[in-house]
N, CA, C and O atoms as a GROMACS GRO file, in nm:
protein
  212
    1ASN      N    1  -2.065   1.973  -2.354
    1ASN     CA    2  -2.086   1.893  -2.233
    1ASN      C    3  -1.987   1.778  -2.223
    1ASN      O    4  -1.951   1.734  -2.114
    2LYS      N    5  -1.943   1.730  -2.339
    2LYS     CA    6  -1.846   1.620  -2.337
    2LYS      C    7  -1.713   1.666  -2.277
    2LYS      O    8  -1.647   1.590  -2.206
    3SER      N    9  -1.675   1.791  -2.305
    3SER     CA   10  -1.550   1.842  -2.248
    3SER      C   11  -1.561   1.856  -2.096
    3SER      O   12  -1.464   1.831  -2.025
    4GLU      N   13  -1.678   1.894  -2.046
    4GLU     CA   14  -1.698   1.901  -1.901
    4GLU      C   15  -1.686   1.763  -1.839
    4GLU      O   16  -1.630   1.747  -1.730
    5PHE      N   17  -1.738   1.663  -1.908
    5PHE     CA   18  -1.731   1.526  -1.857
    5PHE      C   19  -1.586   1.478  -1.852
    5PHE      O   20  -1.546   1.413  -1.756
    6ILE      N   21  -1.508   1.510  -1.954
    6ILE     CA   22  -1.367   1.469  -1.958
    6ILE      C   23  -1.290   1.538  -1.846
    6ILE      O   24  -1.209   1.474  -1.778
    7ILE      N   25  -1.314   1.668  -1.826
    7ILE     CA   26  -1.245   1.741  -1.718
    7ILE      C   27  -1.283   1.681  -1.583
    7ILE      O   28  -1.197   1.662  -1.497
    8TYR      N   29  -1.411   1.652  -1.564
    8TYR     CA   30  -1.457   1.594  -1.438
    8TYR      C   31  -1.391   1.458  -1.415
    8TYR      O   32  -1.348   1.428  -1.303
    9ASN      N   33  -1.382   1.375  -1.518
    9ASN     CA   34  -1.317   1.245  -1.506
    9ASN      C   35  -1.170   1.260  -1.474
    9ASN      O   36  -1.116   1.184  -1.393
   10ASN      N   37  -1.104   1.356  -1.536
   10ASN     CA   38  -0.962   1.378  -1.509
   10ASN      C   39  -0.938   1.420  -1.365
   10ASN      O   40  -0.841   1.378  -1.302
   11ILE      N   41  -1.026   1.505  -1.313
   11ILE     CA   42  -1.012   1.548  -1.173
   11ILE      C   43  -1.030   1.429  -1.079
   11ILE      O   44  -0.953   1.413  -0.985
   12ILE      N   45  -1.131   1.347  -1.104
   12ILE     CA   46  -1.153   1.228  -1.020
   12ILE      C   47  -1.033   1.134  -1.029
   12ILE      O   48  -0.988   1.081  -0.928
   13TYR      N   49  -0.981   1.113  -1.150
   13TYR     CA   50  -0.865   1.025  -1.168
   13TYR      C   51  -0.745   1.080  -1.091
   13TYR      O   52  -0.673   1.004  -1.025
   14TYR      N   53  -0.724   1.211  -1.100
   14TYR     CA   54  -0.612   1.273  -1.030
   14TYR      C   55  -0.626   1.255  -0.879
   14TYR      O   56  -0.530   1.220  -0.810
   15LEU      N   57  -0.747   1.278  -0.827
   15LEU     CA   58  -0.768   1.264  -0.682
   15LEU      C   59  -0.750   1.120  -0.636
   15LEU      O   60  -0.693   1.095  -0.530
   16LEU      N   61  -0.798   1.024  -0.716
   16LEU     CA   62  -0.779   0.883  -0.679
   16LEU      C   63  -0.632   0.845  -0.680
   16LEU      O   64  -0.585   0.772  -0.593
   17THR      N   65  -0.558   0.896  -0.779
   17THR     CA   66  -0.415   0.868  -0.786
   17THR      C   67  -0.344   0.928  -0.666
   17THR      O   68  -0.257   0.864  -0.606
   18LYS      N   69  -0.380   1.051  -0.630
   18LYS     CA   70  -0.320   1.115  -0.513
   18LYS      C   71  -0.350   1.035  -0.387
   18LYS      O   72  -0.262   1.014  -0.304
   19ASN      N   73  -0.475   0.990  -0.372
   19ASN     CA   74  -0.513   0.912  -0.254
   19ASN      C   75  -0.433   0.783  -0.246
   19ASN      O   76  -0.391   0.744  -0.137
   20LYS      N   77  -0.411   0.717  -0.359
   20LYS     CA   78  -0.331   0.594  -0.360
   20LYS      C   79  -0.190   0.622  -0.312
   20LYS      O   80  -0.132   0.544  -0.236
   21GLN      N   81  -0.132   0.734  -0.357
   21GLN     CA   82   0.004   0.768  -0.315
   21GLN      C   83   0.009   0.796  -0.166
   21GLN      O   84   0.102   0.753  -0.098
   22VAL      N   85  -0.090   0.867  -0.115
   22VAL     CA   86  -0.093   0.900   0.028
   22VAL      C   87  -0.109   0.772   0.110
   22VAL      O   88  -0.039   0.753   0.210
   23ILE      N   89  -0.200   0.684   0.068
   23ILE     CA   90  -0.222   0.559   0.141
   23ILE      C   91  -0.096   0.473   0.137
   23ILE      O   92  -0.060   0.413   0.238
   24ARG      N   93  -0.030   0.467   0.022
   24ARG     CA   94   0.093   0.389   0.010
   24ARG      C   95   0.200   0.444   0.104
   24ARG      O   96   0.270   0.367   0.170
   25ASN      N   97   0.213   0.577   0.110
   25ASN     CA   98   0.313   0.638   0.199
   25ASN      C   99   0.281   0.610   0.345
   25ASN      O  100   0.372   0.586   0.424
   26ILE      N  101   0.154   0.614   0.382
   26ILE     CA  102   0.115   0.585   0.521
   26ILE      C  103   0.149   0.440   0.556
   26ILE      O  104   0.200   0.413   0.664
   27LEU      N  105   0.120   0.347   0.464
   27LEU     CA  106   0.150   0.206   0.490
   27LEU      C  107   0.300   0.184   0.504
   27LEU      O  108   0.344   0.109   0.591
   28VAL      N  109   0.378   0.249   0.418
   28VAL     CA  110   0.524   0.235   0.427
   28VAL      C  111   0.574   0.287   0.561
   28VAL      O  112   0.660   0.225   0.624
   29LEU      N  113   0.522   0.400   0.605
   29LEU     CA  114   0.564   0.455   0.734
   29LEU      C  115   0.525   0.363   0.850
   29LEU      O  116   0.601   0.348   0.945
   30LYS      N  117   0.407   0.303   0.841
   30LYS     CA  118   0.365   0.211   0.948
   30LYS      C  119   0.455   0.087   0.952
   30LYS      O  120   0.496   0.044   1.060
   31VAL      N  121   0.486   0.032   0.835
   31VAL     CA  122   0.575  -0.085   0.831
   31VAL      C  123   0.712  -0.047   0.884
   31VAL      O  124   0.773  -0.123   0.960
   32TYR      N  125   0.762   0.070   0.845
   32TYR     CA  126   0.893   0.115   0.892
   32TYR      C  127   0.893   0.131   1.044
   32TYR      O  128   0.989   0.091   1.110
   33SER      N  129   0.786   0.188   1.100
   33SER     CA  130   0.782   0.206   1.245
   33SER      C  131   0.773   0.072   1.318
   33SER      O  132   0.829   0.057   1.426
   34ILE      N  133   0.702  -0.025   1.259
   34ILE     CA  134   0.695  -0.159   1.320
   34ILE      C  135   0.833  -0.223   1.321
   34ILE      O  136   0.876  -0.277   1.423
   35VAL      N  137   0.902  -0.217   1.208
   35VAL     CA  138   1.036  -0.276   1.199
   35VAL      C  139   1.130  -0.206   1.296
   35VAL      O  140   1.211  -0.271   1.362
   36ASN      N  141   1.121  -0.075   1.303
   36ASN     CA  142   1.206   0.001   1.394
   36ASN      C  143   1.177  -0.037   1.539
   36ASN      O  144   1.270  -0.048   1.619
   37GLY      N  145   1.050  -0.056   1.574
   37GLY     CA  146   1.015  -0.097   1.710
   37GLY      C  147   1.067  -0.235   1.744
   37GLY      O  148   1.112  -0.258   1.856
   38VAL      N  149   1.061  -0.327   1.647
   38VAL     CA  150   1.113  -0.462   1.669
   38VAL      C  151   1.264  -0.457   1.689
   38VAL      O  152   1.317  -0.525   1.776
   39ASN      N  153   1.332  -0.376   1.608
   39ASN     CA  154   1.477  -0.363   1.623
   39ASN      C  155   1.513  -0.308   1.760
   39ASN      O  156   1.608  -0.356   1.823
   40LEU      N  157   1.440  -0.208   1.806
   40LEU     CA  158   1.466  -0.149   1.937
   40LEU      C  159   1.443  -0.251   2.048
   40LEU      O  160   1.521  -0.260   2.142
   41ALA      N  161   1.335  -0.328   2.037
   41ALA     CA  162   1.306  -0.430   2.137
   41ALA      C  163   1.417  -0.535   2.139
   41ALA      O  164   1.456  -0.582   2.246
   42TYR      N  165   1.468  -0.572   2.022
   42TYR     CA  166   1.576  -0.671   2.014
   42TYR      C  167   1.703  -0.617   2.079
   42TYR      O  168   1.771  -0.690   2.152
   43VAL      N  169   1.735  -0.492   2.053
   43VAL     CA  170   1.855  -0.431   2.113
   43VAL      C  171   1.841  -0.426   2.264
   43VAL      O  172   1.937  -0.455   2.336
   44ILE      N  173   1.725  -0.390   2.314
   44ILE     CA  174   1.703  -0.385   2.460
   44ILE      C  175   1.715  -0.525   2.519
   44ILE      O  176   1.776  -0.542   2.625
   45LEU      N  177   1.659  -0.625   2.452
   45LEU     CA  178   1.667  -0.763   2.500
   45LEU      C  179   1.812  -0.811   2.507
   45LEU      O  180   1.853  -0.868   2.608
   46ILE      N  181   1.888  -0.788   2.402
   46ILE     CA  182   2.029  -0.830   2.400
   46ILE      C  183   2.107  -0.756   2.509
   46ILE      O  184   2.191  -0.816   2.576
   47THR      N  185   2.081  -0.627   2.526
   47THR     CA  186   2.151  -0.549   2.628
   47THR      C  187   2.120  -0.603   2.767
   47THR      O  188   2.211  -0.617   2.849
   48LEU      N  189   1.994  -0.633   2.794
   48LEU     CA  190   1.958  -0.688   2.926
   48LEU      C  191   2.021  -0.824   2.949
   48LEU      O  192   2.064  -0.854   3.060
   49LYS      N  193   2.028  -0.907   2.845
   49LYS     CA  194   2.093  -1.038   2.860
   49LYS      C  195   2.240  -1.023   2.893
   49LYS      O  196   2.293  -1.097   2.976
   50ARG      N  197   2.307  -0.928   2.828
   50ARG     CA  198   2.450  -0.909   2.855
   50ARG      C  199   2.473  -0.852   2.995
   50ARG      O  200   2.571  -0.886   3.061
   51ILE      N  201   2.383  -0.766   3.040
   51ILE     CA  202   2.397  -0.708   3.174
   51ILE      C  203   2.377  -0.816   3.280
   51ILE      O  204   2.450  -0.820   3.379
   52THR      N  205   2.279  -0.905   3.260
   52THR     CA  206   2.249  -1.005   3.362
   52THR      C  207   2.347  -1.122   3.361
   52THR      O  208   2.354  -1.196   3.459
   53ASN      N  209   2.422  -1.140   3.253
   53ASN     CA  210   2.518  -1.252   3.250
   53ASN      C  211   2.651  -1.216   3.308
   53ASN      O  212   2.741  -1.300   3.312
   0.00000   0.00000   0.00000
């Protein structure tokens, strides 16, 4: 029964580690998309300023 407990713990540990990696990747993608959106807004703003001047 102890071996079953160790296997069960290893599976839970593996799944938690996988979940952390997935969550970290999602957060990185969200931050990247926010930065990309800010950069695009800045480029549009500068372009409009140059057109109107």
